[in-house]
N, C-alpha and C positions, 0 to 999 in steps of 0.2 A: 655532890648532889646524888641522891639515890632514886632517880626516875629513869625508867627505860620504856620508851613507847613500844607498844605491841604491834605486830603485823606490819601493815603498810602505812604506819604513822611516823611523823617526824616532830621532834621537839625543837622549836625555834625561839629566838629572841629578836624582837623587832629592832630595826636600826633606828638611830636617833632622827628626830624630825627637825628641820630647819626652823629656827625661831624668828627669822627675818625673811621678808619677801625680797625679791631681786631689787626692788626700788627702795629698800631700807625700812619698810614698815615692820614693826615688831608685833608678832602674833601672840595673842593671849591663848592659854591652854584650850579654851572652848572653841577657838577658831581653827585650830590645827587639825589636819586630817591625819588619821593613823597611817603610817607608811605601809606599803605592801611589799617591802623588802625585809629580809631577816637573815640572821646568821643561824646555821644549823648547829644545835647543841648536842642532840642525840638522835639516833635513827633506830627504827624497828628492824627486826630480823629479816623481814621480807623486802627491804629497800636496798637495791643494789646501785641505783643511779647517783646517789649522793654520798658524801662523806662529811664528818664533823668539820666545821669551820667554813663550809661552802656558804656563799651568799646567794639566796634564792629570791625569786619573785613569785608571789602567790596571788590568787584571786582575792579580790576585796570582800570583806565581810564573811570570811570562812574561818573555820577552826574553833577550838575551845580554849578560852583564856584560863590560865591558872597562875597562882603565885606560889613559888617555892623558895624558901629561905630568904624571903623579903624581896625577891626579884620577880618580875612579870614575864611570863612565857606564853607561847601559843602552841597547841598541838594540832597539826594539820594532817589530813589524809594526803597521800602521795598524789592523788588525782587533782588536788587543789593547787598543786605547785606548777607554775607555768614554765619556769626555766631556771638556769643557774647563771650567775654573772661571772 
């Protein structure tokens, strides 16, 4: 992949969402919430707190969605990342 975030931005890929509730109910796609955890794929030159492969937690409804080579990604500003798992 030829994408490098600039400055204080991070390219992440969301983690998978559970398709079943704890009680065994299977969720349809429209009922699933988008996860707010993701794997770091690439980091901008001004980001020193993270490294590729980290699993992060970020603020809900933040970032810019994009599709690269058939995969869905999210570009986040470092300020929208809450922490590392």
